[in-house]
C-alpha positions as CSV (number, residue, x, y, z in Angstrom):
1,X,-23.8,-4.4,134.5
2,X,-23.7,-1.2,136.5
3,X,-24.2,0.8,133.4
4,X,-27.3,-1.1,132.5
5,X,-28.6,-0.8,136.0
6,X,-28.0,2.9,136.0
7,X,-30.0,3.3,132.8
8,X,-32.9,1.2,134.2
9,X,-33.0,3.2,137.4
10,X,-33.0,6.6,135.3
11,X,-35.9,5.2,133.2
12,X,-37.9,4.2,136.4
13,X,-37.4,7.7,137.8
14,X,-38.6,9.4,134.6
15,X,-41.6,7.1,134.4
16,X,-42.4,7.7,138.1
17,X,-42.4,11.5,137.7
18,X,-44.9,11.4,134.9
19,X,-48.1,10.8,136.7
20,X,-50.3,12.6,134.3
21,X,-50.0,16.0,136.2
22,X,-49.9,19.1,133.9
23,X,-48.3,22.4,134.3
24,X,-50.5,25.3,133.5
25,X,-49.6,29.0,133.0
26,X,-52.7,30.3,131.4
27,X,-56.2,28.9,130.4
28,X,-57.2,28.5,126.8
29,X,-60.4,26.8,125.8
30,X,-60.7,28.6,122.4
31,X,-62.8,26.6,119.9
32,X,-64.2,24.3,122.6
33,X,-68.1,24.0,122.7
34,X,-69.7,24.9,126.0
35,X,-72.3,22.4,127.2
36,X,-74.5,22.1,130.4
37,X,-75.0,19.4,133.1
38,X,-78.6,18.1,133.7
39,X,-80.5,20.8,135.5
40,X,-78.5,23.5,133.8
41,X,-76.7,25.0,136.8
42,X,-73.2,23.9,135.6
43,X,-71.9,25.1,132.1
44,X,-68.6,23.6,131.2
45,X,-65.8,23.2,128.6
46,X,-63.7,20.1,128.4
47,X,-60.3,19.7,126.6
48,X,-58.6,16.4,127.1
49,X,-57.4,16.6,130.7
50,X,-58.6,20.1,131.4
51,X,-62.0,21.4,132.6
52,X,-63.4,25.0,133.0
53,X,-66.9,25.4,134.5
54,X,-69.3,27.8,135.9
55,X,-72.1,27.2,138.5
56,X,-74.9,29.6,138.5
57,X,-77.9,28.9,140.7
58,X,-81.1,27.9,138.7
59,X,-83.0,30.6,140.6
60,X,-81.0,33.3,138.9
61,X,-82.3,32.1,135.3
62,X,-79.1,33.5,133.9
63,X,-79.4,31.8,130.6
64,X,-83.1,32.9,130.0
65,X,-84.3,33.3,126.4
66,X,-84.4,37.0,126.6
67,X,-82.4,39.5,124.6
68,X,-80.0,41.8,126.4
69,X,-79.9,45.4,125.5
70,X,-77.0,46.5,123.3
71,X,-74.1,47.1,125.6
72,X,-75.8,45.9,128.7
73,X,-75.0,42.4,129.4
74,X,-76.4,40.5,132.5
75,X,-73.8,40.7,135.3
76,X,-73.2,38.2,138.1
77,X,-70.7,38.7,140.8
78,X,-68.5,35.6,141.4
79,X,-68.6,34.4,145.0
80,X,-71.0,32.4,147.2
81,X,-73.2,30.3,145.1
82,X,-71.7,31.7,141.9
83,X,-68.7,29.5,141.2
84,X,-66.0,29.5,138.5
85,X,-63.2,26.9,138.6
86,X,-60.4,25.5,136.4
87,X,-59.1,21.9,136.9
88,X,-56.4,19.9,135.5
89,X,-56.6,16.0,135.7
90,X,-54.2,13.2,135.3
91,X,-56.2,11.7,132.6
92,X,-58.9,12.5,130.0
93,X,-61.8,14.2,131.8
94,X,-65.5,13.6,130.9
95,X,-68.8,15.1,132.0
96,X,-69.1,12.5,134.9
97,X,-66.3,14.3,136.5
98,X,-68.3,17.5,136.8
99,X,-72.1,16.8,136.8
100,X,-73.3,16.1,140.3
101,X,-76.1,13.7,139.3
102,X,-73.8,10.7,138.7
103,X,-71.3,8.8,140.9
104,X,-68.0,10.4,140.0
105,X,-65.3,8.0,138.5
106,X,-62.2,7.3,140.5
107,X,-60.0,8.2,137.6
108,X,-59.0,10.8,136.4
109,X,-58.2,12.8,139.6
110,X,-58.0,16.6,139.6
111,X,-54.3,17.4,140.4
112,X,-54.8,21.2,139.6
113,X,-57.6,23.5,140.6
114,X,-57.8,27.2,140.3
115,X,-60.8,28.8,142.1
116,X,-62.0,32.3,141.1
117,X,-62.5,34.5,144.2
118,X,-63.4,37.7,142.5
119,X,-64.7,39.2,139.3
120,X,-67.9,39.4,137.2
121,X,-69.7,37.0,134.7
122,X,-71.3,39.1,132.0
123,X,-73.8,37.3,129.7
124,X,-75.1,38.8,126.4
125,X,-78.0,37.0,124.7
126,X,-78.9,37.3,121.1
127,X,-81.3,35.4,118.9
128,X,-80.2,32.8,116.2
129,X,-82.5,32.7,113.2
130,X,-82.8,30.1,110.5
131,X,-81.7,30.8,106.9
132,X,-84.4,32.2,104.9
133,X,-86.7,29.8,103.2
134,X,-85.7,29.4,99.5
135,X,-89.4,29.9,98.3
136,X,-91.1,32.3,100.8
137,X,-88.1,34.0,102.5
138,X,-89.6,33.0,105.8
139,X,-87.2,32.8,108.9
140,X,-87.6,31.0,112.2
141,X,-86.1,31.6,115.6
142,X,-84.3,28.4,116.4
143,X,-82.1,29.2,119.5
144,X,-80.5,31.8,121.7
145,X,-76.7,32.5,122.0
146,X,-75.4,33.4,125.3
147,X,-71.9,34.9,125.1
148,X,-70.1,34.6,128.4
149,X,-67.2,36.9,129.4
150,X,-65.4,37.2,132.7
151,X,-64.3,40.6,133.8
152,X,-61.6,41.3,136.4
153,X,-61.5,37.6,137.4
154,X,-58.9,36.5,140.0
155,X,-58.1,32.9,140.2
156,X,-56.4,31.5,143.3
157,X,-54.1,28.6,142.6
158,X,-51.4,26.7,144.5
159,X,-48.6,29.1,143.7
160,X,-50.4,32.4,143.9
161,X,-53.0,34.2,141.8
162,X,-54.0,34.3,138.1
163,X,-55.6,37.6,137.2
164,X,-57.5,38.3,133.9
165,X,-58.9,41.7,133.1
166,X,-61.1,40.1,130.5
167,X,-61.5,36.4,129.7
168,X,-63.8,35.2,127.0
169,X,-65.4,31.9,128.2
170,X,-67.3,31.7,124.8
171,X,-70.9,30.9,123.6
172,X,-73.5,28.7,125.2
173,X,-76.6,27.9,123.2
174,X,-80.2,27.3,124.4
175,X,-83.0,26.1,122.2
176,X,-85.9,28.4,121.4
177,X,-89.5,27.3,122.0
178,X,-90.8,25.8,118.7
179,X,-93.5,27.7,116.9
180,X,-95.4,25.1,114.8
181,X,-97.2,27.8,112.8
182,X,-99.3,24.9,111.2
183,X,-102.3,26.6,109.7
184,X,-104.0,24.8,106.8
185,X,-105.6,27.6,104.6
186,X,-108.9,25.7,104.7
187,X,-109.2,26.1,108.4
188,X,-109.8,29.8,108.5
189,X,-113.0,31.1,110.3
190,X,-114.8,34.5,110.4
191,X,-116.2,35.3,113.9
192,X,-119.8,36.3,114.1
193,X,-118.9,40.0,114.6
194,X,-117.6,39.8,111.0
195,X,-114.5,41.9,112.0
196,X,-112.3,39.0,113.3
197,X,-110.7,36.1,111.5
198,X,-108.8,33.3,113.1
199,X,-107.0,30.1,111.9
200,X,-106.6,27.2,114.4
201,X,-106.6,23.5,114.2
202,X,-109.2,21.9,116.5
203,X,-107.4,20.8,119.8
204,X,-104.2,22.6,118.8
205,X,-102.1,24.8,121.1
206,X,-101.7,27.7,118.7
207,X,-103.8,30.1,116.8
208,X,-103.4,33.2,114.5
209,X,-106.1,35.9,114.4
210,X,-106.8,39.2,112.7
211,X,-108.9,41.8,114.5
212,X,-110.7,44.9,113.2
213,X,-111.0,43.8,109.6
214,X,-112.4,46.1,106.9
215,X,-115.7,44.2,105.7
216,X,-115.1,45.6,102.2
217,X,-112.2,43.1,101.8
218,X,-115.0,40.4,101.3
219,X,-116.9,42.5,98.8
220,X,-118.3,40.4,95.8
221,X,-118.6,43.4,93.6
222,X,-114.9,44.1,93.9
223,X,-113.2,40.7,93.3
224,X,-109.7,42.3,93.9
225,X,-107.0,41.6,94.8
226,X,-107.9,44.1,97.7
227,X,-105.0,45.0,100.1
228,X,-104.9,46.6,103.5
229,X,-101.9,47.3,105.7
230,X,-101.5,45.4,108.9
231,X,-101.3,48.0,111.8
232,X,-101.6,47.9,115.7
233,X,-105.2,49.0,115.3
234,X,-106.8,47.8,112.1
235,X,-106.1,44.4,110.6
236,X,-104.1,43.7,113.8
237,X,-102.5,40.3,113.3
238,X,-101.5,38.2,116.3
239,X,-100.0,34.7,116.9
240,X,-100.6,32.8,120.2
241,X,-98.9,29.7,121.4
242,X,-100.9,28.3,124.5
243,X,-99.8,26.3,127.3
244,X,-102.5,23.7,126.8
245,X,-104.7,22.7,123.9
246,X,-108.2,24.2,123.5
247,X,-110.9,21.6,124.3
248,X,-112.8,20.2,121.3
249,X,-115.2,22.7,119.6
250,X,-114.1,25.7,121.5
251,X,-112.1,27.6,119.0
252,X,-114.9,30.0,118.2
253,X,-115.6,30.8,121.9
254,X,-112.0,31.5,122.4
255,X,-110.7,33.5,119.5
256,X,-114.1,35.3,118.9
257,X,-114.1,36.6,122.6
258,X,-113.0,40.2,123.2
259,X,-110.7,40.2,125.1
260,X,-109.5,36.7,124.6
261,X,-109.8,34.3,127.7
262,X,-107.0,33.8,130.1
263,X,-107.5,30.0,130.1
264,X,-105.6,28.2,128.9
265,X,-102.6,30.4,129.7
266,X,-100.5,32.0,126.9
267,X,-97.0,30.7,126.5
268,X,-95.9,33.1,123.8
269,X,-97.8,35.9,122.0
270,X,-96.2,37.5,118.8
271,X,-97.7,40.6,117.2
272,X,-97.3,41.5,113.4
273,X,-95.5,44.9,113.1
274,X,-95.6,45.1,109.4
275,X,-97.1,43.6,106.3
276,X,-100.4,43.5,104.4
277,X,-103.4,41.4,104.1
278,X,-104.7,40.7,100.5
279,X,-108.0,39.1,99.6
280,X,-108.9,38.0,96.1
281,X,-112.7,36.8,95.6
282,X,-114.0,34.2,93.2
283,X,-117.3,32.5,92.7
284,X,-117.3,29.2,94.7
285,X,-120.8,27.7,94.3
286,X,-124.4,28.9,94.0
287,X,-125.0,31.4,96.6
288,X,-121.4,31.5,97.9
289,X,-118.2,33.3,97.0
290,X,-114.7,32.1,98.0
291,X,-112.3,34.5,99.4
292,X,-108.5,33.7,99.2
293,X,-106.7,35.5,102.0
294,X,-103.0,36.1,101.7
295,X,-100.6,37.5,104.2
296,X,-97.7,39.3,102.6
297,X,-94.3,40.6,103.9
298,X,-95.4,39.9,107.6
299,X,-92.8,40.5,110.4
300,X,-93.9,39.3,113.8
301,X,-92.3,40.8,117.0
302,X,-92.1,39.7,120.7
303,X,-90.2,42.1,122.7
304,X,-87.0,42.6,120.9
305,X,-87.1,39.5,118.7
306,X,-88.6,39.2,115.4
307,X,-89.2,36.7,112.6
308,X,-90.4,36.9,109.1
309,X,-93.5,35.0,108.2
310,X,-93.0,35.1,104.5
311,X,-93.3,37.1,101.3
312,X,-96.6,35.7,100.3
313,X,-98.4,33.1,102.4
314,X,-101.9,31.8,101.4
315,X,-103.4,31.9,105.0
316,X,-107.1,31.4,104.3
317,X,-109.7,30.1,101.9
318,X,-113.1,31.4,103.2
319,X,-116.5,30.6,101.8
320,X,-119.1,33.2,102.6
321,X,-122.7,33.5,101.6
322,X,-123.6,36.2,99.1
């Protein structure tokens, strides 16, 4: 009987010691995707009963969608409002344990906490492009990747310090602003000046326009195809995404103005840095000729980011009187 009681006591002791605590000698979140809490100030990784998170004040705009120069990441010194912590829990942890906008659950409880007291957070931002379109070769900017690395980080823990000369937190992705690029070829217009073309849907928030056009592209004696290079001065091609839609019937007054109006404000502006404009002319009806306007091999740029518009895009079908 004593033997059975001794075994029972030993089992109870072993069970009592296993309260879900974990012993951690090093942090490893390789292969775990980083996500953010609502509001974007906390970026975290979860792995069963472990969590690693960064808190960066929103005012720093640390994960802005802007490329960092090669070899020059954005640095942020750990301390004050810039927080890095590792926690171990006595059960599986969820976002509810980290994100401040919800009532935190009673279980699981953090039984281990390492707090970074020194070091630097370095963020390198690069663009993520779509795969080229199978027909046109066009690419789109779909997101930005932010690679996060800790340099010379010192964690304070219960039994001392944990120091890493370099610790790779990993990648965090933010969505890029969508560029609709929705331009029916039948919606192209020639401004009264005769040297500016634009394509914009009525009440849309986007427009693409070409300035300083060579009028001979619309010659009816040379049916073409007639090609001209797109440059920063002649046949200058620009794309604008606006913060608000243009009022009904105001496309002409907006895109045919020089300079373009400041209202509505511009959300993004991309300028073509290469490519050609090609026009082929055919007879349309009595007294009119139809001009088919193609944009070929156009690459747009905004800052250090580019996207490829396509090998050959029918951009406009323009009827002009003879």
